C-alpha positions as CSV (number, residue, x, y, z in Angstrom):
1,M,68.5,50.8,92.0
2,I,67.4,53.2,94.3
3,L,64.7,52.9,96.6
4,I,63.6,55.8,98.3
5,K,61.0,55.5,101.2
6,F,59.6,58.3,103.2
7,K,56.8,58.0,106.6
8,K,54.6,59.6,108.1
9,A,54.5,62.6,105.5
10,W,51.1,64.3,105.4
11,L,50.5,64.5,101.5
12,T,47.7,67.1,101.3
13,L,49.6,69.4,98.8
14,L,49.9,69.3,95.0
15,V,53.3,70.4,93.9
16,V,55.1,72.0,90.9
17,S,58.7,72.2,89.8
18,I,60.2,75.7,88.8
19,L,63.0,74.9,87.5
20,L,63.1,77.7,84.6
21,P,64.6,76.4,81.2
22,N,67.4,79.0,80.1
23,W,65.6,79.9,77.0
24,D,67.9,81.4,74.3
25,T,67.0,80.4,71.0
26,G,69.7,83.2,69.4
27,N,69.3,83.6,65.7
28,V,67.6,80.1,64.9
29,H,65.4,81.8,62.3
30,A,65.1,84.6,60.3
31,D,63.9,87.7,60.7
32,S,60.1,85.8,59.4
33,S,60.5,83.4,62.7
34,V,58.9,83.6,65.9
35,K,60.3,81.6,68.8
36,T,59.7,81.4,72.7
37,Q,60.0,84.5,74.8
38,V,63.6,84.1,76.4
39,Y,63.7,84.6,80.1
40,E,66.4,84.4,82.5
41,G,63.9,83.4,85.4
42,L,60.4,84.2,87.4
43,D,60.1,87.0,89.8
44,A,57.3,85.9,91.9
45,M,55.8,88.3,93.8
46,F,53.1,87.0,97.1
47,V,50.8,89.6,98.3
48,L,49.3,88.2,101.7
49,D,45.8,88.7,103.3
50,V,46.8,88.2,107.0
51,S,43.9,89.8,108.2
52,Y,42.0,88.5,111.7
53,S,39.9,86.9,109.3
54,M,42.3,84.3,108.0
55,N,42.5,82.4,111.5
56,E,39.3,80.9,110.6
57,T,39.8,80.8,107.1
58,D,42.9,78.6,106.9
59,K,43.7,77.4,110.2
60,D,46.5,75.2,108.7
61,R,48.3,77.7,107.4
62,I,48.2,76.4,104.1
63,A,48.9,79.8,102.2
64,E,52.2,80.1,104.0
65,E,52.8,76.5,103.2
66,V,52.4,77.5,99.6
67,I,54.9,79.7,99.9
68,H,57.6,77.2,101.5
69,M,56.6,74.9,98.7
70,F,57.6,77.5,96.3
71,M,60.9,77.7,97.3
72,D,61.7,73.8,97.8
73,M,60.8,73.3,94.5
74,S,62.9,76.5,92.8
75,S,66.6,75.4,91.5
76,G,69.8,77.7,91.2
77,P,69.6,81.2,90.5
78,K,67.2,81.6,88.1
79,T,63.9,82.4,90.9
80,R,63.5,85.3,93.0
81,L,60.5,85.4,95.6
82,G,59.4,88.1,97.4
83,F,56.1,88.7,99.7
84,V,53.8,91.2,101.0
85,A,51.6,90.5,104.4
86,Y,48.7,92.9,104.7
87,N,45.7,93.5,106.5
88,D,44.7,97.2,106.6
89,K,48.6,98.4,107.1
90,I,51.1,96.9,105.4
91,T,52.6,94.2,108.9
92,S,55.8,92.7,106.7
93,S,57.4,92.6,103.2
94,V,60.3,91.2,101.3
95,P,61.7,92.7,98.7
96,L,62.4,89.8,95.7
97,M,65.5,88.3,96.6
98,D,67.6,85.1,95.0
99,I,66.3,82.0,97.1
100,S,69.1,80.0,95.3
101,S,70.8,79.2,98.6
102,S,69.3,77.5,101.5
103,G,70.5,80.5,104.0
104,A,68.3,82.8,101.9
105,R,65.4,80.5,101.8
106,N,65.5,79.5,105.6
107,N,65.7,83.3,106.2
108,L,62.5,84.2,103.9
109,R,60.6,80.8,105.5
110,S,61.2,82.6,108.9
111,R,59.7,85.7,107.6
112,V,56.7,83.9,106.5
113,D,56.2,81.5,109.7
114,G,56.6,84.9,111.8
115,L,53.4,86.1,110.2
116,K,50.8,87.4,112.5
117,R,46.9,88.0,111.4
118,S,44.9,90.8,112.8
119,G,43.5,93.7,112.3
120,Y,41.1,94.5,108.9
121,T,41.4,94.6,104.9
122,D,42.9,96.9,102.7
123,L,43.0,95.1,99.2
124,G,44.6,98.5,97.6
125,L,47.2,99.3,99.5
126,G,48.6,95.6,99.5
127,L,48.5,95.3,96.0
128,R,50.4,98.6,95.5
129,R,53.2,97.7,98.0
130,G,53.7,94.4,95.7
131,A,53.9,96.4,92.4
132,S,56.1,98.6,93.8
133,L,58.2,95.9,94.7
134,L,58.3,94.5,91.4
135,E,58.9,97.3,90.0
136,Q,61.7,98.3,92.0
137,S,63.6,94.9,90.4
138,K,62.2,95.2,86.9
139,T,64.4,94.0,84.0
140,D,63.7,92.7,80.8
141,Q,65.1,89.5,81.1
142,R,62.9,88.0,83.5
143,K,59.2,86.8,84.0
144,P,57.4,88.9,86.7
145,F,54.1,87.7,88.1
146,M,51.6,88.4,91.5
147,I,49.5,86.3,92.9
148,L,46.7,87.4,95.5
149,L,45.1,85.5,98.2
150,S,42.3,87.2,100.3
151,D,39.3,86.1,101.8
152,G,37.5,88.9,101.8
153,E,37.3,92.5,100.8
154,T,38.4,95.4,101.5
155,D,37.2,96.3,105.0
156,L,38.5,99.5,107.0
157,R,36.1,100.4,109.9
158,G,37.9,103.4,110.1
159,S,41.0,101.9,111.8
160,T,43.2,104.3,109.4
161,N,42.6,107.3,107.1
162,R,41.7,106.0,104.2
163,T,38.7,105.1,102.7
164,P,37.7,102.6,100.7
165,A,37.6,104.4,97.6
166,D,41.5,105.1,98.2
167,S,42.2,101.4,98.2
168,S,39.7,101.2,94.9
169,K,41.6,103.9,93.2
170,D,45.2,101.5,94.4
171,V,43.8,98.5,92.7
172,D,42.9,100.6,89.3
173,K,46.7,102.3,89.6
174,V,48.5,98.7,90.2
175,I,46.3,97.4,87.2
176,Q,47.6,100.1,84.7
177,M,51.3,99.1,86.0
178,A,50.6,95.9,85.5
179,Q,49.3,96.4,81.9
180,Q,52.3,98.6,81.5
181,A,54.8,96.4,82.8
182,G,52.9,93.1,81.3
183,Y,52.7,90.8,84.0
184,P,49.6,88.9,85.4
185,I,47.6,89.4,88.8
186,Y,46.7,85.9,89.4
187,T,44.1,86.0,92.0
188,V,42.5,83.5,94.9
189,G,39.5,84.2,96.8
190,L,38.6,81.8,100.5
191,N,35.3,82.7,100.1
192,R,34.9,80.7,103.4
193,D,32.0,83.1,104.6
194,G,30.9,84.8,101.4
195,T,32.6,88.1,101.9
196,V,35.4,87.5,99.1
197,N,33.8,90.1,95.8
198,P,34.6,87.7,93.0
199,A,33.4,90.6,90.3
200,E,36.6,92.6,91.7
201,L,38.9,89.6,91.8
202,E,37.8,88.6,88.5
203,R,38.4,91.9,87.1
204,I,41.9,92.5,88.4
205,A,43.0,88.9,86.9
206,K,40.8,89.6,83.6
207,E,42.4,93.0,83.1
208,T,46.0,92.1,83.9
209,G,46.5,88.9,81.5
210,G,45.9,86.2,85.0
211,S,43.0,83.7,86.3
212,S,40.9,84.0,89.3
213,F,40.7,81.3,91.1
214,I,37.4,81.4,93.9
215,T,37.0,78.3,96.6
216,G,35.5,78.0,99.8
217,S,38.4,75.7,101.2
218,A,42.2,76.4,101.7
219,D,42.7,72.5,101.5
220,D,42.1,74.0,97.4
221,L,45.1,76.5,97.7
222,P,47.8,73.8,96.6
223,E,46.1,72.7,93.4
224,I,45.2,76.2,92.8
225,F,48.7,77.3,93.2
226,N,50.5,74.6,91.0
227,R,48.2,75.4,88.7
228,I,49.3,78.7,88.5
229,F,53.0,77.8,88.3
230,A,52.4,75.7,86.1
231,D,50.8,78.5,83.8
232,Q,54.2,80.2,84.2
233,I,56.3,77.6,83.2
234,Q,53.9,75.8,80.7
235,S,53.3,72.7,81.5
236,V,50.8,70.6,82.4
237,L,49.9,68.6,85.6
238,V,49.2,64.6,84.3
239,S,47.1,62.1,86.5
240,V,48.8,59.3,87.1
241,A,46.2,57.4,89.1
242,A,43.7,57.5,91.7
243,V,43.5,55.1,94.0
244,T,41.5,54.3,97.1
245,A,44.1,52.9,99.8
246,T,43.6,49.4,101.4
247,G,46.5,50.3,104.5
248,A,48.8,48.0,103.0
249,M,52.0,48.4,100.2
250,Q,50.1,49.3,96.7
251,E,51.5,49.8,93.3
252,V,51.3,52.2,90.7
253,T,53.0,52.7,87.3
254,V,54.3,56.2,86.0
255,D,55.1,56.7,83.2
256,I,58.1,59.0,82.0
257,P,56.6,59.6,77.7
258,N,60.2,60.8,76.9
259,S,63.8,61.5,78.2
260,S,63.6,65.6,77.2
261,M,62.3,66.7,80.4
262,A,65.0,68.7,82.7
263,D,63.2,67.0,85.8
264,A,60.1,65.0,86.5
265,N,57.6,65.2,89.9
266,I,56.0,62.8,91.3
267,I,53.0,64.4,93.9
268,M,50.7,62.3,96.3
269,L,47.4,63.6,97.5
270,S,45.3,62.5,100.1
271,D,42.9,63.3,102.9
272,H,45.8,61.7,105.3
273,A,49.4,61.1,105.5
274,V,50.8,58.6,102.9
275,S,52.5,56.3,105.7
276,E,55.3,55.0,103.2
277,A,56.3,55.5,99.4
278,Q,59.0,53.9,97.7
279,L,60.1,54.9,93.7
280,Y,62.1,52.1,91.9
281,Y,64.3,54.0,89.8
282,Q,67.8,53.4,88.3
283,S,69.6,56.9,88.9
284,S,71.2,58.9,91.4
285,N,69.3,61.6,90.2
286,V,66.3,61.2,92.4
287,S,65.8,64.0,95.8
288,F,63.3,63.9,98.4
289,I,61.9,66.6,99.8
290,R,59.6,66.9,102.7
291,S,57.3,69.5,104.9
292,D,55.4,68.7,107.7
293,K,52.7,68.8,104.8
294,Y,53.9,68.1,101.8
295,A,56.3,65.8,100.3
296,L,57.6,65.2,96.2
297,M,60.1,63.2,94.7
298,K,62.2,64.6,92.3
299,I,63.8,63.0,89.0
300,I,66.6,65.1,87.2
301,R,66.6,64.1,83.6
302,P,64.9,61.3,83.6
303,V,64.9,58.5,80.7
304,K,61.9,57.4,78.7
305,G,60.3,54.3,80.5
306,Q,57.7,53.2,83.1
307,F,58.5,53.2,86.5
308,K,56.8,51.6,89.8
309,L,55.8,53.4,92.8
310,K,54.9,51.8,96.0
311,F,52.7,53.8,98.9
312,K,50.8,52.9,101.7
313,G,47.9,54.7,102.6
314,R,45.4,55.2,105.3
315,S,42.1,52.3,104.6
316,G,39.4,54.1,102.2
317,D,41.4,57.0,101.7
318,L,41.8,58.5,98.1
319,V,44.9,58.7,97.1
320,K,45.9,61.0,93.9
321,I,49.1,60.7,92.3
322,N,50.1,63.4,89.9
323,L,53.2,63.6,87.2
324,L,54.7,67.2,86.3
325,G,56.9,67.7,83.9
326,N,59.3,70.1,83.8
327,Y,60.7,70.8,80.1
328,N,63.8,72.6,78.9
329,V,62.3,72.5,75.4
330,S,61.4,75.9,73.8
331,A,59.9,76.4,70.4
332,S,60.2,78.4,67.6
333,A,58.6,78.8,64.1
334,N,58.6,80.9,60.8
335,M,57.1,81.3,57.5
336,A,59.0,79.9,54.3
337,T,58.7,83.6,52.8
338,E,60.1,86.7,54.5
339,L,57.4,88.5,51.5
340,P,54.2,87.3,52.3
341,V,51.8,88.5,49.8
342,K,48.1,88.4,50.6
343,G,45.6,85.8,48.5
344,Q,48.7,83.4,48.1
345,S,49.1,80.3,50.1
346,I,52.2,80.3,52.7
347,T,53.7,77.6,54.1
348,F,54.6,78.0,57.9
349,N,56.8,75.3,59.5
350,A,57.3,75.1,63.8
351,A,59.6,72.7,65.8
352,L,61.2,72.1,69.4
353,Y,64.6,73.0,70.6
354,D,66.6,71.6,72.9
355,Q,67.9,74.1,75.6
356,A,70.2,72.1,77.8
357,A,73.2,73.3,76.7
358,E,73.0,75.8,73.7
359,P,69.7,75.8,71.1
360,K,69.4,72.9,68.8
361,P,66.5,70.6,67.4
362,I,65.5,68.0,70.2
363,Q,66.5,64.8,69.3
364,D,64.0,62.7,71.3
365,L,61.4,62.6,68.9
366,N,58.9,60.7,71.5
367,V,58.4,64.3,72.5
368,Y,56.4,65.3,69.5
369,K,54.2,62.0,70.3
370,G,50.5,63.3,71.2
371,L,51.3,67.0,70.5
372,E,49.0,69.3,68.7
373,A,50.3,72.7,67.0
374,E,47.8,75.8,66.0
375,L,48.9,78.9,63.8
376,I,47.1,82.1,65.7
377,V,46.7,84.7,63.1
378,S,45.0,87.8,64.7
379,T,43.6,90.9,62.7
380,S,44.0,94.7,63.9
381,E,40.4,94.7,64.8
382,G,41.2,91.9,67.4
383,T,39.5,88.7,65.5
384,S,41.4,86.0,65.3
385,E,41.9,82.5,63.6
386,R,43.3,79.1,64.3
387,V,44.8,76.9,61.8
388,A,45.7,72.9,63.0
389,L,49.5,72.3,61.6
390,T,50.5,69.1,60.9
391,N,52.5,66.9,63.1
392,T,55.3,65.5,61.2
393,G,57.1,63.7,63.9
394,S,59.8,66.0,63.7
395,G,58.1,69.2,63.8
396,F,55.0,70.9,62.3
397,T,53.9,72.2,59.2
398,G,50.7,74.0,57.5
399,N,49.6,76.5,55.5
400,Y,47.3,79.7,55.9
401,T,46.3,82.5,53.0
402,F,46.2,86.0,54.5
403,P,42.7,86.7,53.1
404,K,42.9,90.7,53.1
405,S,45.3,93.5,53.5
406,D,45.7,94.5,57.1
407,L,48.4,94.3,59.9
408,Y,48.3,91.0,61.2
409,T,49.9,89.3,64.7
410,W,50.8,85.5,63.8
411,G,52.2,83.2,66.6
412,L,52.3,79.3,67.7
413,R,50.9,77.2,70.6
414,I,51.7,73.7,70.7
415,D,50.0,71.3,73.3
416,G,50.8,68.1,74.4
417,P,49.6,65.7,77.5
418,D,52.2,67.1,79.7
419,F,53.2,70.5,78.3
420,Y,52.6,73.5,76.0
421,R,54.7,76.2,74.7
422,E,53.0,79.7,73.7
423,I,55.5,81.7,71.0
424,T,55.2,85.6,71.2
425,P,53.5,86.5,68.0
426,V,54.9,89.3,65.7
427,E,53.3,91.5,63.5
428,V,53.4,91.0,59.6
429,D,52.0,93.9,57.5
430,I,49.9,92.3,54.6
431,T,49.2,95.1,51.4
432,N,47.2,94.7,48.7
433,Q,48.7,94.8,45.1
434,A,46.9,96.6,42.2
435,P,46.3,94.6,39.2
436,V,48.6,94.6,36.5
437,S,48.0,94.3,32.7
438,T,49.8,90.8,31.0
439,G,51.1,93.0,27.9
440,I,49.2,90.8,25.8
441,S,47.3,92.1,22.4
442,M,43.8,91.5,21.3
443,D,44.7,90.2,18.0
444,L,40.8,88.9,15.6
445,S,39.8,88.0,12.3
446,K,37.2,89.8,10.7
447,D,35.7,86.7,9.5
448,D,35.1,85.1,12.0
449,G,32.6,87.6,13.3
450,D,31.4,89.0,16.7
451,A,34.4,87.8,19.1
452,Y,33.7,87.3,22.8
453,L,37.6,88.1,24.8
454,D,37.7,86.6,28.7
455,L,39.8,89.9,30.3
456,N,41.2,87.7,32.7
457,T,43.7,86.5,30.0
458,Y,44.7,90.2,29.8
459,F,45.3,91.3,33.2
460,E,46.7,89.3,36.7
461,D,46.4,90.3,40.0
462,A,49.4,88.6,42.3
463,N,46.7,88.6,45.3
464,N,44.2,86.1,43.2
465,D,41.5,88.6,43.8
466,P,38.3,88.7,41.9
467,L,38.6,91.8,39.5
468,T,35.7,93.9,37.6
469,Y,36.4,95.5,34.5
470,T,34.9,98.5,32.9
471,L,35.6,100.4,29.8
472,G,37.8,103.6,29.9
473,A,36.9,106.8,28.9
474,A,39.7,107.2,26.7
475,Q,39.0,105.3,23.1
476,D,40.3,105.4,20.2
477,S,38.9,107.5,17.4
478,N,39.6,104.8,15.4
479,T,37.2,102.2,16.5
480,L,36.8,99.0,14.6
481,G,33.6,97.8,15.9
482,N,31.5,98.2,19.0
483,T,32.9,97.0,22.5
484,S,30.3,96.2,25.4
485,I,31.6,94.4,28.6
486,N,29.6,91.0,30.7
487,G,31.2,90.1,33.8
488,N,34.7,89.8,32.6
489,M,34.0,89.5,29.0
490,L,34.5,91.8,26.4
491,H,32.2,91.8,23.5
492,L,32.9,93.2,20.3
493,S,30.9,93.5,17.2
494,S,30.8,94.9,13.5
495,L,34.1,94.6,13.0
496,H,36.2,96.3,10.3
497,T,40.1,95.8,9.5
498,G,42.8,98.2,10.9
499,N,45.2,98.8,14.2
500,S,43.1,100.2,17.2
501,F,43.2,100.2,21.1
502,V,40.7,99.7,23.9
503,Q,41.0,101.1,26.9
504,I,40.0,98.9,30.1
505,T,40.1,99.5,33.6
506,A,40.9,96.6,35.9
507,T,39.6,96.7,39.9
508,D,40.2,94.8,42.6
509,S,38.0,93.6,45.6
510,E,39.7,96.4,48.1
511,G,39.7,99.0,45.5
512,A,43.0,98.9,43.6
513,S,42.6,99.2,40.2
514,V,45.2,99.9,36.4
515,T,43.8,101.0,33.6
516,T,45.2,99.9,30.6
517,D,45.3,100.7,26.5
518,I,45.0,97.6,24.9
519,P,46.6,96.9,21.4
520,L,43.5,95.6,19.2
521,R,44.2,94.6,15.6
522,I,42.1,92.9,13.1
523,H,42.5,91.1,9.9
524,S,40.9,89.1,7.3
525,L,41.4,85.9,5.8
526,R,41.9,87.4,2.5
527,E,44.6,89.6,4.1
528,K,46.1,86.8,5.3
529,I,46.2,85.1,2.1
530,F,48.0,87.9,0.4
531,L,50.1,88.1,3.5
532,F,51.4,84.5,3.5
533,T,51.3,84.7,-0.6
534,G,53.8,87.9,-0.5
535,L,56.0,86.1,1.9
536,G,55.9,82.9,-0.2
537,I,57.2,85.5,-3.4
538,L,59.6,87.0,-1.1
539,A,61.3,84.0,0.5
540,A,61.2,82.2,-3.2
541,G,62.9,85.4,-4.7
542,G,64.8,85.5,-1.7
543,I,66.1,81.9,-2.3
544,F,66.7,82.4,-5.9
545,A,68.8,85.4,-5.3
546,L,71.2,83.8,-2.8
547,Y,71.1,81.4,-5.5
548,W,72.1,83.6,-8.7
549,F,74.4,85.6,-6.6
550,V,76.0,83.7,-3.6
551,L,75.7,80.0,-4.5
552,K,75.3,79.4,-8.2
553,P,79.1,78.7,-10.1
554,K,80.6,82.0,-12.1
555,P,82.2,81.8,-14.7
556,V,85.9,82.0,-15.1
557,F,88.7,82.5,-17.8
558,R,89.1,80.2,-20.8
559,G,91.2,79.7,-23.9
560,R,94.0,82.4,-24.4
561,L,94.7,85.6,-26.6
562,E,96.9,86.2,-29.3
563,G,97.8,90.1,-29.9
564,Y,99.0,91.3,-32.8
565,F,99.9,94.9,-33.0
566,L,99.2,95.9,-36.5
567,A,100.2,100.0,-36.0
568,T,102.0,101.8,-33.3
569,A,102.4,105.6,-32.9
570,S,106.2,105.2,-32.8
571,G,106.3,102.9,-35.7
572,E,107.8,100.0,-33.2
573,D,107.3,96.5,-34.2
574,I,105.5,94.4,-31.4
575,P,106.0,90.6,-31.9
576,V,103.0,89.0,-31.4
577,T,102.0,88.1,-28.0
578,H,99.8,85.5,-26.0
579,W,97.9,85.4,-23.2
580,P,97.1,82.6,-21.5
581,L,93.5,83.5,-19.8
582,T,94.0,80.6,-17.0
583,S,96.8,82.2,-15.7
584,L,94.5,85.2,-14.6
585,N,92.8,85.2,-10.9
586,S,90.1,87.6,-11.7
587,R,87.1,87.4,-13.9
588,K,87.9,90.3,-15.3
589,V,90.5,92.4,-16.8
590,S,91.5,95.5,-18.4
591,L,93.5,95.5,-22.0
592,S,96.1,98.1,-20.0
593,E,96.3,95.2,-17.5
594,L,97.4,92.6,-20.0
595,F,99.9,95.2,-22.0
596,D,101.5,95.5,-18.6
597,R,101.6,91.7,-18.0
598,M,103.9,91.8,-21.4
599,D,105.6,94.6,-20.8
600,I,105.5,96.3,-24.2
601,G,106.4,99.9,-24.8
602,V,102.7,100.9,-26.1
603,R,100.9,103.6,-24.0
604,V,97.5,103.9,-25.0
605,P,95.5,105.3,-22.1
606,E,92.4,104.2,-23.0
607,A,93.4,101.0,-22.9
608,G,92.5,100.7,-19.0
609,R,88.7,101.5,-20.2
610,I,88.1,98.4,-22.2
611,W,87.9,95.4,-20.5
612,L,87.8,91.8,-21.2
613,E,85.3,89.5,-18.9
614,A,84.6,85.6,-18.5
615,G,81.4,84.6,-20.2
616,K,78.9,81.6,-20.0
617,K,80.0,78.8,-22.4
618,E,83.9,80.2,-22.4
619,T,83.1,83.1,-24.2
620,L,85.0,86.7,-23.7
621,L,82.7,89.8,-23.1
622,I,84.0,92.8,-24.7
623,R,83.0,95.9,-23.0
624,H,84.4,99.6,-23.3
625,D,84.3,103.3,-22.5
626,T,85.9,104.8,-25.1
627,N,86.0,106.8,-28.2
628,C,88.2,104.3,-29.7
629,T,86.9,101.9,-32.4
630,V,86.1,98.4,-31.6
631,V,85.0,95.6,-33.4
632,R,84.2,92.4,-33.2
633,G,84.6,90.0,-36.5
634,R,82.8,92.9,-38.7
635,T,80.6,93.8,-36.0
636,P,81.0,96.9,-34.2
637,V,81.4,97.0,-30.2
638,K,79.5,100.3,-29.2
639,R,80.4,102.6,-26.2
640,R,78.9,100.9,-23.3
641,H,77.9,97.7,-24.8
642,T,78.6,94.6,-24.7
643,E,79.5,91.9,-26.8
644,A,80.7,87.6,-26.9
645,L,83.6,87.0,-28.2
646,E,83.7,83.1,-28.9
647,Y,86.6,81.0,-30.1
648,N,88.7,81.7,-33.1
649,E,86.9,85.3,-33.3
650,K,89.1,88.5,-33.8
651,L,88.6,91.6,-32.2
652,Y,90.2,94.7,-33.9
653,V,90.8,98.1,-31.4
654,T,91.7,101.2,-32.9
655,F,92.9,103.9,-30.5
656,E,92.0,107.2,-30.4
657,D,95.2,108.4,-31.5
658,G,93.9,106.9,-35.1
659,I,96.9,105.2,-35.6
660,T,97.6,102.5,-33.1
661,E,95.8,99.3,-33.7
662,I,95.8,95.8,-32.8
663,E,94.3,92.7,-33.3
664,I,92.9,90.1,-30.7
665,R,92.6,86.2,-31.3
666,Y,90.7,84.1,-28.7
667,K,91.9,80.7,-29.3
668,P,91.1,77.7,-27.0
669,I,93.9,75.7,-25.0
670,K,94.7,72.7,-26.7
671,P,94.7,69.4,-24.5
672,S,98.1,68.3,-25.1
673,T,99.9,72.0,-24.3
674,N,101.7,72.8,-21.5
675,I,100.7,75.7,-20.0
676,S,102.6,78.0,-17.2
677,V,101.8,81.1,-15.5
678,G,103.2,83.9,-17.9
679,Q,103.0,85.5,-21.2
680,R,105.4,85.1,-24.4
681,R,106.1,86.9,-27.1
682,E,107.0,85.5,-30.4
683,P,107.5,87.4,-34.2
684,Y,104.1,88.5,-36.1
685,Q,103.2,86.1,-38.1
686,P,100.1,87.7,-40.6
């Protein structure tokens, strides 16, 4: 346990830590993301009024003490500080300098303590020098701001060659420089005698993005300055307690809400010095900083918990105890799509990242307790809409629909009890998409009478815009009825059958349109019946043809043939020839092929045009395309005609030479007969 004590410290100042996080989120999200602005550190330029009247306005020189406090609270090389002291001249100025070393801080402290208060006031002159010093050290990686402290408006009284108009021009010039460089000017007016020009100070602050404070007492300066510093590091002063001192040791509990703070600062304020204070905290990462007019307890990387703070103040004094946490945390948000579409709901997600070493999601989810996030969407006209996001316990999520085409900016703000984060807005160009046709045709029945069609079926709009419809100028000359539109309904009447089209123009709420010829077909029930009947007949015919030509079993050769040559042109005797037809692999054979199979010497060319084909019921079909005399039994077979030869019938063929003649007998095969592939001959037996 570390016990820290201090005595006789006059705690009348509110203190802030300016340990600036090393924010660098890198490529955490895609191009559709926004993130906390990356800065290497703060550049603070104080512009102090040191005119003679300040001797009365700020007798205790609290203004200078605030600069001491800022230096003491700045840590590492992340902060640079400079100042300008002015009356009707520039009495002293120090450009931005690194105050990480104690030597640099002591040197700057001496310069501030040596400031003399005299002369009159030239506000524009002081601001111009401060802006010039900021411009000399300008860098995009740092976050500059200016603080102006004055107790009155410009008062030259002829002490220089400058006029109030000259000073006013300088003020306008500085405002322009601040706007171009993107830094705020905070103005603090000490209005003890009513000479402050609050309107001018308000204008300077408002036009540069700063804040203006007017107070009648220098005792308010510490709180004002700390509010300014807290704004720069996006922290919130949290009141721990306000206790009336009893003169004895009193105790309050300081609650550290999570373990993600870079440092925690405990500050006590009272009219008189707190004579003693003790903090019970089990760590060596506690430092004590004090001055003649302020004191601070700083805890580096504090852990979550409740810790006792004991103090002793003068009886009757109101002791205000505050906690200021400096979070080394950045925020990032992204759209769920890189191609947002107008009129469609888009999901936005956000989360916090720990920047202690490298950007990574914070592990201590206690940080999310009490946090609220808002999506901020602004139009090109400057109007803004804020949408609350849902805290999921490990991030934020919500949905937004861009209502119209425009160049929007969207950003995010996360607010909590002790800190907030604002992330840099990003532009998104939302364009309108014209409606398109769905490609659906209109198919109607004349028998149903008048038709009413919802045109939203035939058109669609990616932006979900309501569509208006009109009939196009070009319509098919082959009109199939009368057409009219009422709202989104198309009315067709006096229909007659046929094919045509209807030209429709669809227009969205922003004037984008598409014109489409929608095919229109009108038929009747009778046509449907005819169509279906015809299709049935075709289907039945197809099935029959499939069976008849493909599936039905085909006849094959049966039986055998006996050939008897009754005469030949050569006079040669040819033995009886037998042909077992079952040995043939085809269903059709010519007489010439049979002669070749038994290798006889008879050569009659027309035999190749006499065919034998397997028929139904084991018949043999005879057909020829010759001048031969072909007779089945006693029935002549005409040329190109077919005759059926049954078992035990005879076929006589007298060839075209008028001499060669053959008798063919069609015989069944006996069941007991052994058949071999081939032919055999035997002597002719009449």
